[in-house]
N, C-alpha and C positions, 0 to 999 in steps of 0.2 A: 504494500500500500504506500503510495507516494503522499507527500505533504499536501498537494492539491486535493487529493481524495479525502484526506482527513478534514480539510477545511470545508469541503462540500458536505461531508457527513455531519460536521458540527452545525453547519448552517441549516441543513434539512431537519436534523433531530432536535435542535433547540427552538426552531421557529423564529430565530432572530436573523436579521439581515447582516451582511458582512460589515457594515459600518458599526453596528452595535457590538458585534463580536470583536472588532478591533479595539473599541473603547474598553469593553469589559476585560479583554485579555491584557491590555496595557495596565489597567488598574490592578489586576491580579498579579502580574509580574512585578510591578512596583512595590506593592504591599508585601508580597512573598519575599522578595529580595531584602526589603527593609527588615522584616521579621527574622529571616533566616540568618542574615549576616549582621544583625543588630546595628543597623544604620538608621539614623533618624530620617524621616521623610524629607527634611530640609537639606539633607546631604545630596550632592549630585549623583552619587553612586547608584541608588535605585532608579533614578531617571536615566542614567547612562545604560543600565541593564535593559530598560524598555527600548531605548534607541537602538541598541545593538540587535535585540530580538526583531524589531521592526525592520531594520535594514536587511537582516538576513531573510525575513519573510518576503520583502519586496524584491530582493535579488532572485529568490526562487520563483516568484510570480513572473518576473521579467524573462526568466529562462523558458517558461512555458508559453510565452506569447509567440505570435507569428514572426516571420522574418521579413515581411514586407515593410516598407517605410510607414504605411498607414497603421499597421499593427503595432509597430514600435512606438509611434507617436501616441496611439491610444493607450498602450501599456504604460508609457511614462506619465501621461496625464493621470491615469488611475493610481499610479504609485505616489505621485505628489499628493493627490487627494487622500490616499490612505495614510501617508506620513503625517499630514496635517491633522487628520481626524484622530489618529492614534496618539499623537504626542501632546495634544492640547490639554487634556485633563491631568496627565502626570506633571506637566509643566506648571499648571495652576496649583496643584497640590504641593509641589516642591517650593514654589515661590511663597505661598501662604505659610507653609510650615517653617520656612527659613526666616522670613521677614516679619510675619505676624503670627507667631505660634499661639498666641492667646486665642485666636479664632478657632484653633484646633482643640485646645484644652479647656478654654473658659477660665483659666487661672491667670492671675496677675503675678508675675515673678518679681520678687523683691531683689533689687540690685545688690543689697548687702549680703544675701545668702547664695548668690549664684555667680560663678566665675564666667562672665560673658566673653572674656577674651579668648577662651579656649575653642570657640567655634561651635557650629551646630551639631557636630558629632560627639562633643564632649558630654560626659555624664554629669548630672547635677550633683554638686557636692558643696558643703558649707565652705564659705570663704571667711578667713579670719579677719575681723574688723577691729582695729585698735581704737 
């Protein structure tokens, strides 16, 4: 069974169109990577994992397209659409988690108890205040 056959099976068995599958797959990859590798959603690594998976997916899709100029043009247009559609929600989640984490948690962080200089991947730990 080839990758294209798996994608067709997922589309027919789930009842979702390909655009929705791209979005849900992207979110599943981003969240799974973040959880498995213990990276914050604000870290670029879960986002990069989605990007790599999507680039690989589009590469395989382009390999199954036709060889005529029209088929290549249609395949590229579809790939651009899929890239945009797939990456928009992971990008939004990463930006919100990185720059406005309060939206994700609902908590207000106290600058006296958190070392913000350590970056978004750092674990929260008490900072000594004199």
